[in-house]
PAGU-936365 format. One line per 8 residues: number of its first residue (from 1); their letters; for each residue z, y, x of C-alpha. Coordinates in steps of 0.5 Angstrom, whole numbers, plus 500, padded with zeros to 3 digits. Layout:
<rs>
NUM> A> Z/Y/X  ...
</rs>
This chain:
<rs>
1> MANLVEQY> 831/248/478  830/245/471  829/237/471  822/236/470  822/229/468  827/231/462  824/236/460  817/232/459
9> LKNHGPSL> 821/227/455  824/232/451  817/235/450  813/228/449  818/223/447  819/217/451  813/216/456  811/211/461
17> SSEITESL> 813/214/468  806/214/470  804/219/465  810/223/467  807/223/474  800/225/473  803/231/469  807/233/475
25> VKYHNLSP> 801/233/479  797/236/474  801/242/471  807/243/476  803/242/483  807/236/486  803/232/490  803/224/488
33> VAARQRVS> 807/222/492  813/228/491  811/227/483  813/219/484  819/221/487  821/226/482  820/220/477  823/215/481
41> RGGKGIYR> 830/219/481  830/221/474  836/224/472  842/224/468  841/221/461  835/219/463  834/211/462  828/206/463
49> LDLSFPRR> 827/200/460  827/193/464  820/191/462  814/192/467  808/195/466  801/196/469  802/200/476  809/198/476
57> AKFLYLKQ> 810/204/471  816/203/467  818/206/460  823/212/460  827/215/455  833/220/454  839/217/451  839/221/444
65> QSGSELYW> 832/218/443  834/211/444  832/207/438  829/212/434  822/212/430  820/216/435  822/211/441  819/205/437
73> TRLELALL> 813/208/436  812/211/443  814/204/446  809/200/441  803/205/443  805/204/451  805/197/450  798/196/446
81> DSHSAYGY> 794/201/451  796/196/456  795/190/452  802/187/453  804/181/449  810/185/447  806/190/444  803/185/439
89> AISALRAR> 809/182/437  812/189/435  806/190/431  806/183/428  814/185/426  812/192/423  806/190/419  812/184/416
97> GGVIPKSH> 817/190/415  821/189/421  824/182/420  822/175/419  824/168/420  824/166/427  820/160/426  814/165/424
105> FEIVCGSP> 815/169/431  810/164/434  805/164/429  805/172/428  807/175/435  799/174/438  801/169/444  800/162/444
113> IKQKKHLS> 805/157/444  803/155/452  797/157/455  795/158/462  794/166/464  798/167/458  805/169/456  808/164/451
121> ASVVLNQM> 811/166/445  817/163/447  818/167/453  816/174/449  821/172/444  827/171/449  825/177/453  825/182/447
129> IRLKLLYE> 832/179/445  835/180/452  832/187/452  835/188/445  828/190/442  829/184/438  836/182/435  837/175/431
137> IYVEDIGT> 841/174/425  842/169/419  839/170/412  842/166/407  836/161/403  832/163/409  835/161/416  835/164/423
145> CVYLGLHI> 831/171/423  829/176/428  828/183/427  826/189/430  832/194/433  829/200/429  832/197/423  839/195/426
153> NHLDSLIP> 843/200/422  839/199/415  837/191/416  840/189/409  835/194/405  830/190/409  832/183/407  829/183/399
161> AMKARLFV> 822/185/401  822/179/406  824/174/402  819/177/397  813/176/401  815/169/403  816/166/396  809/169/394
169> EELTLRGI> 806/167/401  808/160/400  805/160/393  799/162/395  799/157/401  800/152/397  794/154/392  790/155/399
177> YSWMRKLG> 792/148/401  790/145/395  784/148/394  782/146/402  783/139/401  780/138/394  773/142/397  773/138/403
185> FASYTQIK> 774/144/408  779/140/412  782/133/412  785/131/406  791/128/410  792/132/416  791/139/413  798/142/414
193> ARTPEENP> 802/149/411  808/152/415  815/149/413  822/151/415  822/146/419  815/145/422  808/150/423  801/147/424
201> RVSTTAWD> 799/147/430  792/147/433  792/146/440  796/152/444  796/156/437  801/156/431  798/158/425  800/159/417
209> LAGPSYLS> 796/154/415  791/149/419  788/142/420  782/138/422  775/139/419  769/135/418  765/140/416  758/139/419
217> PLVSFKSG> 757/146/423  764/144/426  764/137/428  761/135/435  759/129/438  760/127/445  755/125/450  753/117/448
225> STNPTPGF> 759/117/442  757/116/435  764/118/433  764/125/431  770/130/434  772/135/428  772/142/428  779/146/425
233> VVCDILLT> 780/150/419  785/155/421  789/161/416  794/167/417  797/170/411  800/177/410  802/179/403  803/187/404
241> QVVKEKDI> 800/192/400  794/193/405  793/190/411  790/195/417  786/195/423  793/194/427  797/189/423  790/184/424
249> DPFIKKLS> 790/185/432  796/179/434  792/175/429  785/176/433  789/176/440  791/169/438  784/167/436  781/169/442
257> SLRSLRNV> 786/165/446  784/159/442  777/160/442  777/161/450  779/153/451  773/149/452  776/142/449  778/145/443
265> GKQLSFFV> 773/144/437  770/150/433  774/154/428  773/156/421  777/162/420  781/165/414  786/171/414  789/172/407
273> ANSYDQNA> 792/179/404  792/183/398  787/188/400  785/190/407  783/197/410  776/198/411  776/198/419  780/191/418
281> FKKLKALG> 776/188/413  769/190/418  773/187/424  775/181/421  768/180/419  765/182/425  768/177/429  767/171/424
289> VSPATTAT> 773/171/420  773/171/413  778/176/410  780/173/404  785/176/398  789/173/393  784/175/388  778/172/391
297> IFDNEIGR> 781/166/393  784/165/385  782/171/380  784/177/379  789/176/374  792/172/379  792/177/384  795/182/380
305> GMTLLIEL> 800/177/378  802/176/385  803/183/387  808/184/380  812/178/383  813/181/390  815/188/387  820/185/382
313> LAQVVSSS> 823/180/387  823/186/393  827/190/389  835/189/388  834/190/381  840/194/377  836/196/371  832/192/365
321> VPMESIDQ> 826/187/367  821/186/361  821/179/359  813/181/359  812/182/366  816/175/367  811/172/362  805/175/365
329> IFKSVGKI> 807/172/372  808/165/369  801/166/365  797/168/372  801/165/378  803/159/374  796/157/374  797/155/382
337> DGASNRLR> 798/148/383  805/147/383  807/154/383  811/154/375  817/150/378  818/155/384  817/161/379  822/158/375
345> GALFEFVI> 827/157/380  826/164/382  825/168/376  831/164/372  836/170/374  832/175/371  833/171/364  840/170/366
353> ADAMRLSY> 841/178/367  837/180/361  842/175/357  848/179/360  845/186/358  844/183/352  851/180/351  856/185/356
361> GNHVQLNK> 852/191/357  847/195/362  851/194/368  848/188/372  847/187/379  842/182/382  841/179/389  847/182/391
369> ECKTDKGK> 850/181/398  857/180/398  860/181/405  868/180/406  872/177/411  871/170/409  863/171/410  857/173/407
377> KEADVISI> 854/170/401  848/173/396  851/173/388  845/172/383  847/175/378  854/180/377  855/182/370  860/188/370
385> TSQQIRFI> 865/191/365  871/195/365  875/189/363  871/183/366  866/182/372  862/175/372  859/172/378  853/167/375
393> EGKGYNLN> 850/162/379  843/160/376  839/154/378  832/154/374  830/147/374  826/142/370  830/137/366  828/131/371
401> KRVTLDEV> 832/135/376  839/135/375  844/139/380  847/135/385  855/134/387  853/138/393  850/144/390  857/144/386
409> KYWLDEQV> 861/143/392  858/149/396  858/154/390  866/152/389  868/152/396  863/156/399  860/161/394  866/163/390
417> PVFRAYAL> 871/165/395  867/169/398  865/172/391  872/172/389  874/176/396  869/181/394  871/183/388  879/183/390
425> AHPDWQDA> 876/188/395  872/192/391  876/198/388  874/198/381  875/191/380  882/189/383  884/189/376  879/186/372
433> ELVFEFWT> 879/179/370  874/175/374  869/169/371  865/165/376  859/161/372  854/156/374  848/156/369  842/151/370
441> TSSFEPDA> 836/149/365  837/142/366  843/139/367  849/136/372  849/129/376  856/126/372  859/127/379  858/134/379
449> LNRLEKSK> 859/135/372  866/132/373  868/136/379  866/142/374  871/140/369  877/139/374  876/145/377  876/149/371
457> EITKKYQI> 882/145/369  886/147/374  884/153/376  889/159/374  887/166/378  880/166/375  876/162/370  870/157/372
465> EFKDHRGV> 865/157/367  858/152/367  852/151/362  847/146/362  840/147/359  844/147/351  849/152/353  844/156/356
473> TEHIAKTK> 839/156/350  845/157/345  847/163/349  840/166/349  839/165/342  845/169/341  842/175/343  837/175/338
481> SKSLISTY> 832/178/343  825/176/341  822/177/347  827/174/351  828/167/347  820/167/347  820/167/355  825/163/355
489> KEHFVNAP> 823/158/350  816/157/353  817/157/361  824/154/362  825/149/356  818/147/353  815/146/361  813/139/362
497> VVVLPS> 818/134/364  820/127/366  825/124/361  831/121/365  835/115/364  842/116/361
</rs>
């Protein structure tokens, strides 16, 4: 007799044991007891996830289904149907491309940090790692991240999009932070935005941005007291193309946990996105949450600039990026308080890449992850010709921020050896001359400059080169590209600076 459980899984995909039992009773005339026993015995090649569902059900799947898109879709659906904290966590990661900084998990997963009758965010995280639903990885410039097991074979392709989203979300949060302080929505000194070190908290919950508010509709007074008890402003952000209803469910679950607490002040709640589908927008409005967009918070021009910035940073660029796009981003997104300096750092590599194309040819790579036995590092720009390979590190700084000795040491001692090993292992680059360059729109601290000069002098197997703002300006001028020269001059050279002592 064919294994009915196996046949069900082949036809319907990974499923809960309770679903299979019901099917055996309904379509194969088994008694409930016999059906449960048949499902419990399983069979060869039938696996079960070590995670409990209502009515002691288990999630069953075939070996060949493990880790597939179907596996993840069915698992997420089963978890969400049972209102499981694990389902909300999977939805939150899916909405963010499948990978997030580990420190953001307590913000996005929908579970409180610690609250009675709720699974804590840390328990959910640790269980998902134990069950290999989530994996950890260290990402340069971000730190420890967690990602869904679905993406284990193509994780590298997801990192640029995550970095782009985080960068633009940071700029947006800076703008919202400034806006709320100036308008008095939240306490000027106590409102906080997320940082790599710490997330803002309100009672048992973590947020992208939060702080106490003394707006009159939110303030309360304890009996017999004239001292106001503040309410709170809470805000989460998700800058993907379109936020759907399922994407906001973890946020709503977290907000419900907070609202259920008696001794916590009222909340003014925001969710920020680029855009929403109709169901998500209506659901947020119905729950008294402001469904804000970047265009409504700032203006349409800034909103378009942010979309362009995400698209630009999310791709591993190998083709030319028009300087007009860089110019448009600076003129729109640069209006946000403090954004210009961050943009200068993020977009300088595109200026370098354009200069390399004009100087040495079109074969240029940006943000290339170089994996070797010596480690894994990301190269800002690689310029490739038949005779020469150039790895260029770029620091788009104001003149009042010099490159430090620590930065130079890290480049020389940590990055260059990995880049060289990567080049020597590359079948097409082994005989090419290797050049490692450090470019900055500022200057070098004296001890950093001394270290670079000594390294250049004693290194014989490859070349060490470096350029401060004068050298970069000279190189770009030699390209004779009007658009490149104009963009560089306006946004990287003529930015307001503080004159440093000599």
